C-alpha angles and dihedrals in degrees: 000000000000126000089256092052090052090051094046089048091053094049093048089051089051091051091048089047093050089049093048092247100112115131110265094359132101127197113216115205115203116210095225114159122236113277126223096228095186092053092048090053091045093052089054092050091231129143118234091260094047092049094045093048092045096050104033104252131117121255091239092055091051091050092051090052093047093048095047096245089118136018123220109247136187117351092000091058091045093049091047089050090054092046088052092053103031109017092157093053092050091049091050093053092045090050091052091050092056096042 
């Protein structure tokens, strides 16, 4: 197998994985609605820097979400949905992790 064949094979595996067709793997898509990140942050009374630091995202990512240039996807959207519903529970877990 040539180097090109190795690269091509890897790219095809990545595409199959993205589409949930990788051998022995399943991709589970969670039907989580879009989150109004700015409203969630406002509800918590946090600055952008405080929110970003508290929940492990960069300020630039947070700004992109809030200004509609980007949309949170995958685990980020799930976490933001949980923060929206149960911010105290998320904070308790995070506090335990860093203790």
